[in-house]
N, C-alpha and C positions, 0 to 999 in steps of 0.2 A: 574388364575386370574379372569376369568369370568366377572361378572358385578358388582363386589365389588367396592364401592367408597371409595376413600381414602381422608382424610381432606386436603392434600396437592396434587396439580397436579403431576402426575407422568411423564408426556410427554407435552411439548409444541410444538404445531403444528403451522407452519407458512405458509400462502397461499398468495404469491404475485399474483396479477392480473393486467394485463394491456390489455384492450380490449378483455376480455374472457367472455362477458356476455352470450354467448351461451353455455359455458362449466363449468363455475365457480360453479354453483349450484351442478353439479354432484361432483365435488371435495369436496365441504362442505358436501354434503350428505354422501359421503364415510368416512368422519371423524365422523360424527354423528353416523355412524352405527358400529364404532370400538367396539370390545368385551372388550377392555381396555377403560373404559369410564371416569376414573379419569384424565382428560386431560384438557388442555386449548388451545384455537385456536384463532389465530390473523389473520384476512383477511385484507390485505393491498391493497388498490386500487390505483395504481400508474399511474397517467396521463391518465386514460381511457377516451375515447371520445364516447364510446358506452353506452349501459345501464347497465353496469356492477354494478354500485352503486345500483340501484334498484333491480337487481337480488340478489345481496349479502345480502342486508338488509331483504329481504323476505326470503332468505334461512335460515339465522341464527336467525330469529325472534323467541322469547320465549325460546332460549337456552342460559343460563348465561355463559356457558363455551365459548362462541364465542364473540369476540370483532371485531368491524369494524373500520378501520382507513383509511382516505384519505391522501395520501402523494404525494410528488412531488420530485421524484428521478430520474426517467428515467434509473434505474439501478436495476436489480434483486438482485445483491449482497448487495447493500444498503438497499433495502427493507427487505430482509431476516435478516440482521444484526439488523435493526430497530425492527422487529417483535420478534426477539429472545431476545433482550434486555428488552423487556417489560414483559417477562415471568419469571417464578420462578422454573420450573420444572427441574429435573436433566438431563432428556433425551430430545432430540430435534428431530424434523422431519420437513423438508422442502418439501411441496408438490406444484407443479406448477398448476395454475389455469386451464389447459387443461388436467391434469391427474387426476388418481384417485387410490384408494386403496381398496383391498378386506377387509372385516370386521376383519380378522384375522391378518392383517399386523402387528400392534403394539404388538399383543399377540405373534407373532412369533419372533419378534426382541428384545424386552425389556429383556426377561430372559437370552438371551445370554450375554447381557452386564452386568447384575447383577451377573452372574455366573463367568465372567472372567474380572478382573480389567484391563488386558492388552489390552483388545479390546476397540478400540475408536468408531467403527461403526459396525452395523449389518444390512444386507440387504437380499432381497429374490430374486426369479427369476423374470423375467419381461415379461409381455404379452403386445406385440405390437398391435396397431390399427391403421390401415391406413384410409385415408378419404374415400376410396371406400368401407369400411365396412369390409375388410378382417382383419384377425387376426391371431396370432400364438405366441407360446412360443419361445422367443428369446435365441439364443445360448450365448449371452452376457447378463449379467455378469457371468463370471465363478467363480471358487474358487478363493479366494483372493490371489494374487501374486504381492507383492510390487515391485519386480524387473521390472515388466511390466510398472509401472508408470515412471520409468527412461527411457524407450524407448517411452514415450509419448502415452502410452495406459492406459487410466483411467480404473479403476477396480471397482469403487463403483458408483452405480446409484445416481442420484440427490435425490430420494426419498429413504431415509434410516432412521435409527434412530441412533443418535450419542450423545456423552456426552456434556453437557453444559460446563464442565471444560475444554474440548478440544478447544471448540470454543473460550473460554476465553483466553486459553494459546496462541492460534494462532492469536488472535486478530481479528477473524471473516473472512468473505469472502472478497476477493479483487475485486474491480470493474474494475481494469486494465486489467483483463483477459476477458473482454467482448468485443463484437463487436456490436456497436449500442444498448447497454443496456443488452445483455445476451450473454452467451457463455460458456466459460471453467472455470468460477469462481469456481465451485464445484470440477472439477478435480484438480485444483491447490490446493485447500483447503485439499483435501484428500492426495495429494502428500506431503504437509507439515506435515500432521498428521503422516504419516508413518516415516517421517524423524525425528520426536521427539519420536518415540518409540511405537506409538499405531497402532495396526493392525485392520483389519476388518474381518468379517466372513459372508459367505453366509449361511443363517440358514435353508433354504429350497429351493429346485428346483422350487417349485410351483410358478407360475407367479402372486404373490399377488400385485406387483406393475403393474399398468395399465398405459402404456405410449402412448400418442398420436404421432405417427410417422408420419413425413412428413407434419405436420401441424404447427409446432412451429417455433420460431425464427431461430434456427440453420439449418432449413431445406430449407431456402430461398436461392435463386440462387446466391445472392450477399454476402452470409455469408462467412467470413474468420476467422478461428479459431486463436485466438492469441497464441503466443508461451508461453505456461504456464511453460515451463521449464527454460526460459531465466533468471530469477532472482535468479536461484539456482545453483551456480557453482559446487556444489558437484556432480550434475548430470554428469558433464564432468570430473572432476579430482578426483572423488571418495574420497575426503575429506569430508566425511559425518559427520553430527552431531553425537556425541557419541551414542545416543540410537537408530540410524537409523535402520530400518528393512531390509536395502538392503543387499544382500548376500556379504560377504566379498570376495575380490579377493584372490584367492589361499588359501581360508579357514583361511586367516589371518584377524585379526581385522582391521577395517578401520583406516587409519591415522587420528589423532585427531588435531584439531586446537590448537595452544598454546595461552592461554589467558593472562598469567601472565607477558609476556615481549613484549608488542606491540611496533611496529616501529612508528606507526602513530597514533596520538590522533585526532579524528574528533570532532570538537566543533560545537554544534548546538544549537543557541539561538531560543526560541520559545516565540514570542511576541503575542499580542492580534490578533485574526483573523487567526492565522496560526496553531492553535492546530490540526485541522482535516488534514492539509497537511503534518503534521510530519511523518505519517505512510509511505508516499512515500520516504521521505528522509532516514528513517531507514531501509525500505526494500531495498533501493539501496545500503546500506552499507552490508546488509547480502548477496547481489548479487555479491560483489567484488571478482574478481579473486585473488587478493592480500589479505591474510587472517590476517596479523599481525597488526590488528587495535584495537582501543578501541573507544567507543562513549560516549561522555559526553553531556548530554542534559541539558541546563540551562532554566528552566521554567520561563518566564518573563511575564506571562499573567495575573498576579494578583490574581490568584485563585490557588486552590489546584491541584496538579498533578493528573490526573485521575487514579484511581486504575487499570482500565482496561489496560492503557498503561503499567504500571509497571508489570502486569501480563503477558502481551503479549511479552515484551521485557525485560526479567530479566537480560540481559547482560549489560544494560545501566547504567552508572554512572549518577545518577540524581542529579541536584542542583536546587536550586529555589531562586529567588529574593523575597523580602517581600511579603507576602500575604495580600491582601486588600488594596494595594497601587498602584499607577500608574506604569506602565512599566518603568523599570530602562533604558531601551534602548539597542540596539544591541550591542554597544561598551562595556557597563558594563557587559552585559551577557557573551560576549566572554572573557572578562578578567577573570571572575569567572570561566569559563570553562578551560582556560590554567592553572590557579592555581591548578586546580584538575587533570591536565594531568600528566601522568606518562611516555609518550613516547618522544623520542628525536625530533620528527617531529610533526608539527600540520598542520591541514587542517581545514579551517572554512567552513561550509556548512549551508545555511540558511534553515529554516524548510519548506519553500515552494518550494525548488529546490530539485533536486536529481542527483546523479552521474550515469554515464554510468558505466557498469560493469567492465571495465578495468581501470577505472580513476586512482585509488590508484597505481596499478601496473605500469602504465605509469608514473605517478608523481615520485615514488620512483625511477624508473629506470632513470628518467630525472635527479634527483639529483645525482645519481651515475656517470652519463655521464658529468654532467656540473657543479656540486656544486653551483647551482643557485636556486633561488626561481622559482618553476615550475608552470606555468599555461597553460591552453589550450583554444581552442575555445569552443563554446557552441551552443546549440540549444535552441531558444526562443519559448516560448508558449505565443501568443500574441492574443488579441481580435481584429479582423480586420472585420469591416462592409462590406467593398467592396475591394476585393483583387486587383481589377484593378487599384485602386489608390496607391497600394505599389510602391515603387521605382522600377526601372528595376533590380537593384542589388538584391533587397529583392524578387522580382518575380523569378529571376533565382535561388535563394537559398530556395525557398518555397518547403518544403518536403510534406506537407499535408495541406488541408484545409477542415473543416467541415462546411458545409452550414447551419446545424442546430444550432450549438453552436457558430458559427462565430469565432472559434478557429483556429488559423494558427501556424504550426510549421515551423520555419525559421532558417537555419543555419547561424551563424554569425562567422566571422573571426575576432579575436583580433588583435591588432597591435603588431608587433615585438617590443621587448624592444629597445629603443634608450637612451643610458645612457646621452647623451648630453641633449636631450630634457627633460628627467626626472630631470636632475639637475636643469633645469631652472623653473620648476613647483613651484607655480601654474601660469599658463598663462590663457588668456581668448581669444579664446576658449581653454580648458585645454587638455593636453595629458594624456589620461587614457589608459594604456596598458593591465591592467588585471582586473579580478573581484576578489571578496573577497575569492572565493574558489581557493586558491593558497597554494602549499606546501612550508612551510618554517621550518628551524630549530626552536625549542621552544626557544632557547637562544636569537634569533633575536628579539622575541617579547619583551623580558625583556630589551634588549638593548635600545629600544626606549620608554620604559615605557608603552607599551601596547596601547589599543585604547583610544582615547580622549572621555571620557564619557559625556562631556559637549555638544558635536556636535549633533544637531538634525537630521542630515543626512551627507552622504558622509564621515562618519568616517573611512570607509574602504579606500576610496581614500587618505585621510590624512595619514592613517597608512602606505600605501605603498610608498607615497611620502617621509615620514620621513625614511623609510628604504633605499630609493634610495639616499637620501641626505647624508647618512653615508656610502655610497659606496657599498651596498649590490647588487649582480647581480641578474638578471631575465632571465629566458629563456622561450619562447613560444613554446608549443608542437602544431604542425600543425594538429590537430584532435579534434573533439568535445569531451569533458570530462564531460560536465555538461548539464543538462536540466534546464533552467532558466525561471521563470514565469515573464513576464512583466505585467500581469493582476492581480497581487495580491500585497498587502502591500500598505503602504502609505508614507514610508520614501523616496522613489524615487521621488514622487511628491513634497515632502517637499524640497528636495535637488535641483530640478529644479527651484522651486519658489524662493528659497533663495541663488541661486548659487553665485550671485556677492558678497554677505556678506560673505558666506563661503570661497570664494577665499581670501577675505581680512583677514579673520581670520587665515587661513592657512599661508598666507604670513607672518603675524605678528610673527608666530612661528619661521619661517625660518629666520627672520631678528634677532632674539634674539641671 
């Protein structure tokens, strides 16, 4: 390849930087020195409080291949995704601001990907550098072995070269696998890559990737690595996606999930402001221990469904309300989703919430045991400025509190179903025993005519009241099944503001 320039960049390099003013120039210099010079590089300064901006601007000055952006994410995964989305090259490389590459790094990695379309990533040996100045060639990474990923042993370094179409298919890096902004997001990314049939290759033993050891985020004493296997049930039960690179048990092909006869249709309406939250909801479906489900997403945001989502989640049945108009509302979107459902049972899941991995399994078993609408307790994410002002009950159920973000995780216990109280509803104060994420037979939805599309809020409360009025039973499962966000959306506040009038409206339907 040498120094031949191509009209189109061959590699997009992304360098996230958070308070790396003392090292980021070295990272940039190493990209400038690459023997593959038909590249583009995006340096993203994320919430730095030091002189990073000044250093970056000086380091990239005069080189049109480099672009500088100031962002506010507090997440290396989001920064990488942002930078990658700005580029156009078919190959990608993520380089942290305190690491650097030998000039031959890209030249060593790119040809392997061009020669073998089954490879998703190519990497080299790793040369470590400690703060005391000592250095050495690391024993890790070794030759690629996907089975080690399944034992929580990452096999691919952060700095490698991988395909853009892989990043698009996987929907990018996930910030949930980070601890205070960085962590195992790259390990989880390459775990998913192998699950969908793309391998990796160590192209040379030479330490062309220079890693700053014991100086980064993951070297801090309080660092805790997130469980990056948790949302992938096939790690435990061996029901891998069909193209998975995992070695089959007893040399027999992996069991394959059945897609054409789902038991549960999960209906997810996506209203304005919830588009970015949808990924958590969809990933929580992929994490389910119960596999016989289908997902129907009803896009009610007034715009077009992003192609990046369609690419990353090809199994979704997508529906949309009219483009360019105001949102039709959660009730209307859910009704559209049920009409598209093919399973005998339905579960409604809001786009800004997500399920615990065993939620559908517990719900389906609950139906088998009780033949009732099944709901469970939940964990709330709430913005709390002062935890000391929480009720004693909420303080006792507080799972976690982040002083920086003011986010609290609190376990909430829902009420057991009381048929007598349910039949008297609506009262003031009301008896609300379940949330919208409840498993019911699809036929029940049509018995009561679905959701009332005219209601500005609490359409789910009205829905379950009407089921109770015609004698449908409910059963609470005494364990959290759902993570529910208190700090997103506006329909909840609308319901609180207009509750008196909503009660009268619901009561008028009962009196008919």
